[in-house]
N, C-alpha and C positions, 0 to 999 in steps of 0.2 A: 498487559495493557490495562490501563485503569478502567476502561469500560469496554464491554463486548462490542465489536464492530458489527454493524448491520451489513446486509448485502449491498445496500446503497453506498455505504462507506467503502466497501471493498471495490465496487465498480468505479467509484470516484477516484480511488487511489490508482487503479490501473489506467484510467483515462488520463490522469495527470502525467504518469510516467510515459505513456504512449505519446501524448501531446508534446512532451519535452523532447523525446527522441525524434519525432517528426520535425520539430523546430530545428534541431541540430542538423538533420538531413537536408533541410532547405536553407541552411546557414542563416536562420533567423535568430541571431543571438539575443535580441531584445526579448522575444517571446520565450525562449529557453530560460533566460535569466528570471523572468517573471514566475516560472514554475518552481523556483528555488524559494525555500523559506527565508524570511527576513534575516535570520542569523547568517545564512550562507551569502545572501546579497551584501550584507554588511562586511563579512569577511573578505570578499573579493572586491568590493567597492565599485567595480565597473563591469559592464558587459564584456569589454575587451579582455580584462584580466580573467574573467570567468571562462570565456571561450578559449583563451590560450591554454588554460589549465585542462579543459576538457579535451581539446585537440591533442595535447601532448601526453596526457596520462590516462585518458579514457577513450581511446580510439574505437574500441568495440562498441561503446555507447554512442559515440559521435557518428559512426557510419556502419551500423550493423547490417549484415545480410538477412538475418532473421531474428525474431524475438519470441520467446516462449515464457509465459508466467509460471512460476512455481508457487510454493506455499507462502502464506502470509502468517508471520509469527511475531513474537515480541522480542525486541532486543534493546537494551539500554533504556527501557521504559517507553520505547516508541514502537508503533506498528512497523514491521520490517518486511517489505515485499521482496521475495527472491525472484530474480529475472535471469533467464539463461539467454545469452546472446551469441550469435555466430558472427565472428569478426570477418572482415573481408578476406583474410587468408585462410578461412575455414576453421580457425581455432574456436573452441567453445569456451565461453567465459561466464562465470556466475557473478552477477551484480546483486548487491543487497542494498535496497533503497530504504532509508529511514524516513518515515513519513510523519508529518506534524499537522494536526488540524488547527487552523487559524480561528480567531474569534468570529470571523465571518462564516465559519463552518466549512470553508474551502480547505482542501488538502494541498500541502506543499511539500517539496522534497527537502528534508532537513540534513541530508547527507547520503552519500553513496560510496560503497567500497566494493572492490573486486576481490574475489576469493577463489582459490582453487576449487574445482568441482567436487573434490572429495572432502572438503571441509564445510563446516557450518550446518 
């Protein structure tokens, strides 16, 4: 990471991820979409497109039974927050959230990918 993250940054990153997951759980697509970085919002163009992608490809994030934060590391020049989620069927999934600080100093989710537990 180009700059060392403060504890305030680390807390803000976790809060954004939790807030987006809570928005998914309450089917608040507009709020969930707002936690995505501008590049993600531009890629999907609409809340509907974004929510369809999350429901079809990221079900463990859309409706987790539980969430546990792992380490925060650097990946592709971005702070990358590892999050372990328990899916509704009990499967454990590792999600890696790429985070991006905006000019407003707010953090947004610039990408998320799922990985096997034994990788990354």
